[in-house]
C-alpha positions as CSV (number, residue, x, y, z in Angstrom):
1,X,-2.1,33.5,-16.7
2,X,-2.4,36.5,-14.4
3,X,-4.0,36.2,-11.0
4,X,-7.1,38.3,-10.5
5,X,-7.4,40.4,-7.3
6,X,-7.9,38.3,-4.2
7,X,-10.7,35.8,-4.8
8,X,-12.4,35.2,-8.1
9,X,-14.7,32.7,-9.8
10,X,-13.7,30.6,-12.7
11,X,-15.4,28.0,-15.0
12,X,-13.6,24.7,-15.6
13,X,-14.1,23.7,-19.2
14,X,-12.8,21.2,-21.7
15,X,-15.0,18.4,-20.4
16,X,-17.3,18.1,-23.4
17,X,-20.3,19.5,-21.6
18,X,-21.3,22.8,-19.9
19,X,-18.4,24.1,-17.7
20,X,-18.2,23.7,-13.9
21,X,-18.1,26.8,-11.7
22,X,-15.2,26.8,-9.3
23,X,-13.5,29.1,-6.8
24,X,-10.0,30.6,-6.6
25,X,-8.8,32.0,-3.2
26,X,-5.9,34.4,-3.2
27,X,-4.2,33.0,-0.1
28,X,-4.4,30.5,2.7
29,X,-3.0,30.3,6.2
30,X,-1.6,27.0,7.7
31,X,-2.6,25.6,11.1
32,X,-0.1,23.0,12.2
33,X,-1.9,22.4,15.5
34,X,-5.4,21.5,14.5
35,X,-5.0,17.8,14.2
36,X,-2.8,15.0,12.8
37,X,-2.3,17.0,9.6
38,X,-1.6,20.6,8.8
39,X,-4.8,22.4,7.7
40,X,-4.8,25.0,4.9
41,X,-7.7,27.5,5.3
42,X,-8.4,30.3,2.8
43,X,-8.4,34.0,3.9
44,X,-10.9,36.5,2.6
45,X,-13.3,39.2,3.8
46,X,-16.1,41.3,2.3
47,X,-13.4,43.7,1.0
48,X,-12.1,41.1,-1.4
49,X,-15.3,39.2,-2.1
50,X,-15.4,37.1,-5.3
51,X,-17.1,38.4,-8.5
52,X,-19.5,35.9,-10.0
53,X,-18.4,36.0,-13.6
54,X,-16.0,34.0,-15.8
55,X,-12.6,35.7,-15.2
56,X,-10.4,32.9,-16.3
57,X,-10.6,29.5,-17.9
58,X,-9.0,26.2,-17.1
59,X,-9.5,23.0,-19.1
60,X,-9.6,19.6,-17.5
61,X,-6.4,18.7,-19.4
62,X,-4.6,21.7,-18.0
63,X,-5.6,20.8,-14.5
64,X,-4.3,17.2,-15.0
65,X,-0.9,18.5,-16.3
66,X,-0.6,21.1,-13.5
67,X,-1.3,18.6,-10.8
68,X,1.2,16.2,-12.2
69,X,3.8,18.8,-12.4
70,X,3.1,19.9,-8.8
71,X,3.7,16.3,-7.8
72,X,7.1,16.4,-9.5
73,X,8.0,19.6,-7.6
74,X,6.8,18.1,-4.2
75,X,8.7,14.9,-4.6
76,X,12.0,16.8,-4.4
77,X,11.0,18.4,-1.1
78,X,11.1,15.3,1.1
79,X,9.3,15.7,4.4
80,X,9.6,19.5,4.5
81,X,6.0,20.3,5.5
82,X,6.5,24.1,5.4
83,X,7.8,24.2,1.8
84,X,5.3,21.6,0.7
85,X,2.5,23.7,2.2
86,X,3.8,26.7,0.4
87,X,3.8,24.8,-2.9
88,X,0.2,23.6,-2.4
89,X,-1.0,27.0,-1.4
90,X,0.6,28.6,-4.5
91,X,-1.0,25.9,-6.8
92,X,-4.4,26.5,-5.3
93,X,-4.0,30.3,-5.5
94,X,-2.8,30.2,-9.1
95,X,-5.4,27.6,-10.2
96,X,-8.5,26.8,-8.1
97,X,-9.6,25.4,-4.8
98,X,-9.2,21.6,-4.9
99,X,-12.2,20.2,-3.0
100,X,-16.0,20.7,-2.6
101,X,-16.1,22.6,-5.8
102,X,-19.8,23.0,-6.2
103,X,-20.7,23.4,-2.6
104,X,-18.1,26.2,-2.0
105,X,-19.2,28.0,-5.2
106,X,-22.8,28.0,-4.0
107,X,-21.9,28.9,-0.4
108,X,-20.1,32.2,-1.2
109,X,-22.5,35.1,-0.3
110,X,-23.4,37.8,-2.8
111,X,-23.0,41.2,-1.2
112,X,-26.0,42.4,-3.2
113,X,-28.2,40.1,-1.2
114,X,-27.5,41.9,2.0
115,X,-30.3,44.4,1.8
116,X,-32.7,41.7,0.6
117,X,-32.0,39.5,3.6
118,X,-31.4,42.2,6.2
119,X,-34.3,44.7,6.5
120,X,-32.6,46.5,9.4
121,X,-31.1,49.8,7.9
122,X,-28.6,50.0,10.7
123,X,-27.3,46.4,10.2
124,X,-23.6,46.0,9.4
125,X,-22.9,44.4,6.0
126,X,-19.5,43.3,7.3
127,X,-21.0,41.4,10.2
128,X,-23.6,39.8,7.9
129,X,-20.9,38.7,5.5
130,X,-18.7,37.3,8.2
131,X,-21.6,35.2,9.4
132,X,-22.4,34.0,5.9
133,X,-18.8,32.9,5.1
134,X,-18.5,30.6,8.1
135,X,-19.9,27.8,6.0
136,X,-17.6,28.6,3.1
137,X,-14.5,28.6,5.3
138,X,-15.5,25.3,7.0
139,X,-16.1,23.7,3.6
140,X,-12.8,25.1,2.2
141,X,-10.4,23.6,4.8
142,X,-7.7,21.4,3.1
143,X,-6.2,18.5,5.0
144,X,-2.6,18.6,3.6
145,X,-1.9,14.9,4.0
146,X,-5.2,13.9,2.3
147,X,-4.3,16.3,-0.6
148,X,-0.8,14.8,-0.9
149,X,-2.3,11.3,-0.9
150,X,-4.7,12.2,-3.7
151,X,-1.9,13.9,-5.6
152,X,0.4,10.9,-5.3
153,X,-2.3,8.6,-6.5
154,X,-3.0,10.8,-9.6
155,X,0.8,11.0,-10.3
156,X,1.3,7.2,-10.1
157,X,-1.8,6.6,-12.3
158,X,-0.7,9.1,-15.0
159,X,2.9,7.8,-14.9
160,X,1.8,4.3,-15.3
161,X,-0.4,5.2,-18.3
162,X,2.5,7.0,-19.9
163,X,4.8,4.0,-19.2
164,X,2.3,1.6,-20.9
165,X,1.8,3.9,-23.9
166,X,5.6,4.3,-24.3
167,X,6.1,0.6,-24.0
168,X,3.6,0.0,-26.7
169,X,5.5,2.5,-28.9
170,X,8.8,0.6,-28.4
171,X,10.3,2.4,-25.4
172,X,10.6,0.3,-22.2
173,X,12.6,2.8,-20.1
174,X,9.6,4.6,-18.6
175,X,7.9,1.3,-17.5
176,X,11.2,0.1,-16.0
177,X,11.7,3.4,-14.1
178,X,8.2,2.9,-12.6
179,X,9.5,0.0,-10.4
180,X,11.7,2.5,-8.5
181,X,9.2,5.5,-8.6
182,X,6.0,3.7,-7.5
183,X,5.3,2.6,-4.0
184,X,6.6,-1.0,-3.6
185,X,3.2,-2.6,-2.8
186,X,1.0,-0.4,-5.0
187,X,-1.2,-2.0,-7.6
188,X,0.6,0.1,-10.3
189,X,4.0,-1.2,-9.2
190,X,2.8,-4.8,-9.5
191,X,1.4,-4.0,-13.0
192,X,4.8,-2.5,-14.1
193,X,6.7,-5.5,-12.7
194,X,4.4,-7.9,-14.6
195,X,4.9,-6.0,-17.9
196,X,8.7,-6.1,-17.5
197,X,8.7,-9.8,-16.5
198,X,6.5,-10.7,-19.5
199,X,8.3,-8.3,-21.8
200,X,4.9,-7.5,-23.3
201,X,1.6,-5.8,-22.5
202,X,-1.1,-8.5,-22.5
203,X,-4.8,-8.0,-22.6
204,X,-4.9,-9.1,-19.0
205,X,-2.4,-6.3,-18.0
206,X,-4.4,-3.7,-19.7
207,X,-7.6,-5.0,-18.0
208,X,-5.9,-4.8,-14.6
209,X,-4.8,-1.2,-15.4
210,X,-8.3,-0.2,-16.3
211,X,-9.5,-1.7,-13.0
212,X,-7.1,0.6,-11.0
213,X,-8.6,3.8,-12.4
214,X,-11.0,5.4,-10.0
215,X,-14.6,5.4,-11.0
216,X,-16.3,8.6,-12.2
217,X,-20.1,8.9,-11.5
218,X,-22.5,10.4,-14.0
219,X,-25.9,11.9,-13.5
220,X,-28.6,13.9,-15.1
221,X,-28.0,17.6,-15.0
222,X,-29.7,20.8,-16.1
223,X,-28.0,23.5,-18.1
224,X,-29.6,26.8,-17.0
225,X,-27.8,28.8,-19.7
226,X,-29.1,26.7,-22.6
227,X,-32.3,25.5,-20.8
228,X,-31.5,21.8,-21.6
229,X,-30.9,18.5,-19.8
230,X,-27.7,16.6,-20.3
231,X,-25.8,13.6,-18.7
232,X,-22.5,14.7,-17.2
233,X,-19.8,13.5,-14.7
234,X,-20.1,14.4,-11.0
235,X,-16.8,16.2,-10.5
236,X,-16.4,17.8,-7.1
237,X,-12.6,17.9,-6.8
238,X,-9.6,18.7,-9.0
239,X,-8.5,15.1,-8.7
240,X,-11.8,13.9,-10.1
241,X,-11.5,16.4,-12.9
242,X,-7.9,15.3,-13.6
243,X,-8.9,11.6,-13.5
244,X,-11.8,12.3,-15.9
245,X,-9.4,14.1,-18.3
246,X,-7.0,11.2,-18.1
247,X,-9.8,8.7,-18.8
248,X,-10.8,10.6,-21.9
249,X,-7.2,10.7,-23.0
250,X,-6.8,7.0,-22.5
251,X,-10.0,6.2,-24.2
252,X,-9.1,8.4,-27.2
253,X,-5.7,6.8,-27.6
254,X,-6.5,3.3,-26.7
255,X,-7.7,2.1,-30.1
256,X,-4.5,3.5,-31.7
257,X,-1.8,2.6,-29.2
258,X,0.4,1.3,-31.9
259,X,0.0,4.5,-33.9
260,X,3.1,6.7,-34.1
261,X,1.1,9.8,-34.4
262,X,1.5,11.2,-30.9
263,X,-0.3,14.5,-31.2
264,X,-2.7,13.6,-28.5
265,X,-0.3,11.8,-26.2
266,X,1.7,12.8,-23.1
267,X,5.4,13.2,-23.0
268,X,7.8,13.7,-20.1
269,X,10.5,16.3,-20.6
270,X,14.0,14.8,-20.8
271,X,15.3,17.9,-19.0
272,X,13.0,18.8,-16.1
273,X,10.9,15.6,-15.9
274,X,7.5,17.4,-16.1
275,X,4.7,16.3,-18.2
276,X,3.2,18.0,-21.3
277,X,1.1,17.4,-24.4
278,X,3.1,16.5,-27.6
279,X,2.7,19.0,-30.4
280,X,4.6,16.6,-32.7
281,X,5.9,13.1,-32.8
282,X,9.5,14.1,-32.0
283,X,8.7,16.4,-29.0
284,X,11.0,15.5,-26.0
285,X,11.5,18.8,-24.3
286,X,9.4,21.6,-22.7
287,X,9.3,24.9,-24.5
288,X,10.8,26.8,-21.5
289,X,14.1,28.6,-22.0
290,X,15.9,26.3,-19.5
291,X,14.7,23.1,-21.1
292,X,15.4,24.3,-24.6
293,X,18.9,25.3,-23.5
294,X,19.5,21.8,-22.2
295,X,18.2,20.4,-25.5
296,X,20.5,22.6,-27.5
297,X,23.5,21.8,-25.3
298,X,22.9,18.1,-25.7
299,X,22.4,18.4,-29.4
300,X,25.7,20.4,-29.7
301,X,27.5,17.8,-27.6
302,X,26.2,15.0,-29.9
303,X,27.2,16.9,-33.0
304,X,30.7,17.5,-31.6
305,X,31.0,13.8,-30.8
306,X,29.9,12.7,-34.3
307,X,32.4,15.1,-35.9
308,X,35.2,13.6,-33.6
309,X,34.1,10.0,-34.4
310,X,34.0,10.8,-38.2
311,X,37.5,12.4,-38.0
312,X,38.8,9.3,-36.3
313,X,37.5,7.1,-39.0
314,X,39.1,9.2,-41.7
315,X,42.5,9.2,-39.9
């Protein structure tokens, strides 16, 4: 997906109701001296003002997958705040701004309103714009540590769901790995430990898992495009959007957790460890050239071993 010039507006779809407008900033600067956490702030001026039309499209499912895969990349960086900041900035620039989605969208000034609001023919549109975007910039500041906390929570929740689903399908490896991946005292770690100790997933375990999922609020909304009312989720951050996508995923799959048809399920690539959507029941690797190369190399190694073993039996 190509990045449009500087700052653009997108609609987040795939939620089962009218899309949510959101903002994408081209770049951010990092302030390491503003408080206890580095602060990421978007940079833009009247010269690279956003256009208020649908320039690209992201589904809630894509946001979930991209956030999960960002977590995978950040885990390998340790405490390197500079490289972590670069990763987060790139994710936001390639996708969308993570917080205050609706407020930021509404706060971005439309240059066409300048003459309507400013009757003085000698007034500077640049000065007017700079004054207007102060609210936008303040709303758009990202506390890096808070972002990483939210990202880690989403990662652990998604990983736990995948572990439970895989366990129900006959694979215990994922849920066993969770004991070392999850924070020792986290609610998900305790759940993984109980499943391993019991060697089964009880109704009580599934109930506890459901209780760990953050709540999503719903409210009455008005769709201006179609001139109708509807009930929809209140989603103001990418983490709420991703959680909603995961909830829909879980609810869709929950009645058929024993089913071997995994077209709607998650899978973790056996080469890179990133998450994706299964296009078939046997999908184990990403479609990237690197991961497919690993798959082919392992397949060739297994074939070579089988030929050797068969030859030994014949001798």
